[in-house]
N, C-alpha and C positions, 0 to 999 in steps of 0.2 A: 300575486307577488312574483311567482316564477315566470309568468308570461311577461310581466314588466321587465324582469331582469334580462330575458332573452332579447327584448326589443332594444336594449341599450347598444350604442355603438361600442366597438371593441376598445376604443380609447377612453371610455368613460371610467371614472374611478370605481373601484370594486369595494362593495361593502364586505368587510372581512368578518371579524368576530361576531357581530350582531346578526349577520346573514348565514352564519355557519350551519345552524340547525335546519335551515330551509332545505338543504340537500340531503339530510340524513335518511329520510324515508326513501328518497329516490335511489340513493346508493345501496341501501339494503335490498331493494327490489332488483337492482341491476346486478348485484354481486352473486355470482354462481357459487354453489357450495363447494365446487372443486377448485376455486381460485383463492389466492391469498390476498386479503385486503392490505394495501400498502399505503403508508403515510410518509411523506418526506419533509423533514425539518431542515430548512435552509435552501434558498434558491439563489445563491450567489454565484461564485465561479464554477463550481463543480455540480451544484444542484441541478441545473437544467439538463445535464447529461444523464444524471440518475433518474430524473423524472421521465425523460424521453424513453429510456430503456425499460423502465418498469411499466410505463404506459403501453408499450408495444409488446410486452411479454404476455402470451396467452394464459399463462398460469397465474397471473396477477390481475388484480383490479386496483387501479390507482384511485384511492379514496380521497386523499386530502394532501395539501401542501401548505406548510407554514413558513412564514418569513416575517421579519420585522418591517420590511419595506412594502408599503402599499403599492408602490410603483411596480415592484417585481411581481407582486401577486396579480396585478392587472395584466401583466404579460402571461401569467399562468392561465388566468381566466379566459384570455383571448384565444389561447391555443388549445386549452382543455376546458371547455365551458361546463362540463358535467362534474368537474373535480371541485371539491370544497376547498376554500382558501380561508386562512385565518392568520392574524398577527399573534395569536396566543397559542403556542405549541401545546399548552395544557389541554386545549380543546381537542387537538389532534390525538394526543396520547390517550385521552379518556374515551375517545370514540369507540364504541363496541364494534363498528365495522372495520376498524383497523386492527389487523393481526400482527403486522410487522412495521417497525419504525426505522426509517433510514435517516441517519444523522449526518448532515453535511454542513456543519457549523465550525467556527474556530476551535482549535484544539482545547483551549482553556474551558470550553463548555461541554466537551464530550462526556466527561464523567457524570456530571449532574444530569444531563439529558438522558444518557443511556441508563443510568440507575433508575430514573423516574419511569422510563419505558419498561424496564424489566420488572419493576415492582408493580406495574400495572398489568403484568402478564403478557407483554408484547415481546416478540422476537426482535432482535436488534442487529442492524448492520451500521457500523460507524466508519467514517472516512479516516484515512491514516493521518497521524499515528493514533492508536486507540485512545490514549490518554496522555496527559502531560507528566504523569508520575507512574512508576511501576506499581506502587502500592495501590493506586486507584484501579489499575488494570486487574490486579488480583481480586479486588473486591467485586468488580463486575463479573469476572469469571466465576467466583463463588456464588454470586446471586443467580446467574444464569443456570449454573449446574443444579443448584438447590430447587429451582423452579422448573427444570426440564425445558429450558428455552434455548433457542439458537442465538449465539453471540458470534458475530463475524466482523472481520475488519476488511475494509475496501482496499486491498492491495491488488489493483487492477492488472498490473503487468504479469502477475503470476498466471492469469487466465488467458493470456495472449497465446496465439499459435507459436510465436517465436520462442517464448520461454518454455512452453510445453515441449517443443522440439529439442531445445537445449538440454532439458532435463532427461529426455530419452537418450540423447547422445552420451551424456555423462554417465548415466546408469548402465549403458551398454558396456562400459569399460574400455571402449576403443581409444580414449584419450590417454590411457595409462595412468600412472600416478599423477595426481593433480599438483601442480607447482604454485600457480597463482590465479587470482581473479582480480582483474583491474578494470575499473569502470570510470567513465567521464560523463558527467551530466551538467552541462553549463548552458547558459543563455543570458540574455539581457532582460532582467526582471523575472518574475513579479516579486517585488520586495514585500515580505510578510511582516506584520506588526507584532504578532504574538510568539513567533518561533524563529529560530535562526535557520540558515540554509541547510544545515544537517538534518534538522527535523522536517524540513520541507522537501528537499530533493534527495538527500542520501537515503532516506527511508525507503524510497522506491528501489534503489539498488540493494539495500540490505534485505528487503523482502524477496527479491530475486535470488540473492545469495543464499538466504535461509532455505528457500525451496529447492534450489538446484543442488547445493552442496550438502544440505542436510546435516550440517555441523555447526556447533556453537563456538564462538571465539573464547580463548582462554585469557585474552587481554586485548585492549584497544588503546590506540594513541591518536590524538587529534590535534591539529594545529589550524589556525585560521586568523582572519582579521575582519574588522568592521571598518569600511571605508567611508560610510555615510554617517555623520554625527547624529547621535540619538537613535540609531537603528541597530538591529541585530547583526551578528557576524554574517557577512555575505559571501565570503570565500573560505573554503575549508578543505582540508585533506584528512581523511580518516583511514587509519590502518588497523586491520583486525588480524590478530595472530591466532591461528588454529593449531590443532595437534599436528605433530610431525613437521613437515616442511612447507605446508600450505599457508599462504599469506594472501590477504585481500587488501586492495587499496581503492579508495573512492575519492574522486575529485569532484567537488560541487562548487558552483559559482553562479551568483545572480548578476555578475558584472562582466559578462563576456560578450565580445562582438558577434559571435556566431552561436547558433544552437547546435550542440553536439550531444548525441545520445549513443555512446559506443562502449562496448564491453569486450574485453579480451579474457579468454580462459585458456591457460597454458597447461598442457600435459606432457608427459614424457614421450608419448608417441604422436599425438595430434593436438591441434589447437583450434579454438573457435573464435571467430570475430562476429559479434552481434551488433549491428547498426540499426537502431530502431527507426531512423529516418530514411532508410532505404525503402523505396516503394514496393519492391518485390522480394529480392534476395536479401532478406534481413539477417539470415544466419548463413555463415560460410565456415566450412570445416577444412582446415589446411593439414595436409599430411607432411608437416615440416617439424624439424627438431634437431637434436644433436645425438651423436653416438659417442660414447666414452669407452676407451679401451685402457687396460692397465690396472694394476692393483694398488699401486702406491700413490699417495697424494701428489708427489712431485711429478710423476709420470703423466698424470691427468692433464697437466697444462699443455703438453705437446701431443696428446692423443685424443683430442676432441675433434670429432668430425661433424660436418653439417649435412643434414639430410633434407633434400628438397623434393617433395612429391606433388601429387595433384591437389587441386582444390575442388570441392563439390559443395553445391548449395542444396540442402534438403528441401523438400516441399514443405512450405509453412502456410498454415491457414491464416488468411488475412481477415477473418471475421473479427468484429469488434470485441475486444477483451471484456469490456464492461457488460456487454450483452450476455456473454458466457458466464460472467460472475453473477449477474442478476438471476439468471436461470439456475445457477448452482445454489444460490441462497434460497430460492423458492423450493428447490428439490430437497434441500436439507430440512426445511420446515415441514414439508409434507411427509417425508419419509423418516424424519427424526434422525438425520445423519449429522456427523461432525463436519463442519466446513473445512475446506482445505486451508483457508486462512482464518482460523478460529481465534478466540481470545488469547489462547496460549501463544500463538504466533505473534499477535500484537504485543504481548507481554515480553517476549524474547527481544523484540526489536526496541521496545521502550527501554529495556535494561541496557542494551548496547548504547543507545542514544544518551542515557543518563551517564554512563561511564565515559562516553566521549565528551560530554559537557565538563566533567571533572578534569579530564585530561587537557581539554582546551583551556581551562582556567589556570592550569599549571604549565602552559606553553609546551604541550606535547608529551608530558611525562606519562608513561604507560600506566593504565589502570587495569588491575587483574579482575577477572570474572570467575566465579565458582562454576561448578558443573551445571548448576541449575540456572545459570545466567545472571545471578545476582552479583553485585559488586563484592569482591573478595576483601577480606581484612589483611591478606598477605601483601607485603610490598611487591609491587609489580617488578621492581628492579631485580628481584631475586628469581623471577621466572626465567626459564630458558627460552628466550625469545629468538635466539639464533641457534636452533638445533643442529647437531652435528650431521654431516652427510651420512646417508645410509651406507 
């Protein structure tokens, strides 16, 4: 049977579920005791990138890939002939050779698949956002903690050299007091069917914000519009209010003529420009700002000076963020460590997105968040969203 399978041309249809068991003994023999057996559920838009990276990680053995499309599985078989393929993810989750399950399916299926994998004793990494509801994310966190399993969210940008460098610059204190975080993430498409543009694009910037700033919003406000009948909101503006004078703003759009991936971080002494589309100098630090003299509010209007200094571009690793993330996930499994983007990180972002959805439905009315990130029962209008100057 195995010899016949190898003799088929790459374009031949792949036997999926019925042929799954043929590879089991082979994979057990090939899998080293020092590697983590990995199965990937979903081979659509992002799945091929996940499969490629885990297949190339020395600490992992790519055991199986599951997808509902036989055509996609044929592609997997052509490129990775020794990897098991199946249209039934239950086979993959139940496979004893699979130690960790990577879930790259639509958001609406994340909770069910992740819970099935955790209950089967598998470590889990799920693509963003972790779930469609905060309550579901909490259940996954509890399940993983009770079983001593690693639960991680695929927030790829956090693992890029650019964001790691920005984190170091912010933590150094050289920027001074942080004033704002402003991001733009726009392009033409891809229109998603099950989530709006905030859940699809803004979650990237929220994950970077969460990591770099290390603070949680006290309130959020969102506005947007759906320009395509029958589709989700494709253009949105999200504002997050944090303690003190720090504010963040996120512009996302599926209907833009150009692809833009730019973030500005403004501080009292220095400012950062992060352009992810730049081939080399993705992060630039500007020694620019203002100086204010005088003690009275009235005097400040005439005693504001502008400081223009040098710009420098720190060295940034251009290594693929997804590879670093995959290796981090494997290390967390082997050494029983908490991932940088764990389930709690995913929960925080889901709570922000849920609050944004409520604000969006009320045409931008601010929605308060409690200290734990959950939606507050306090009217947001009573919050001090415009704090007095220090």
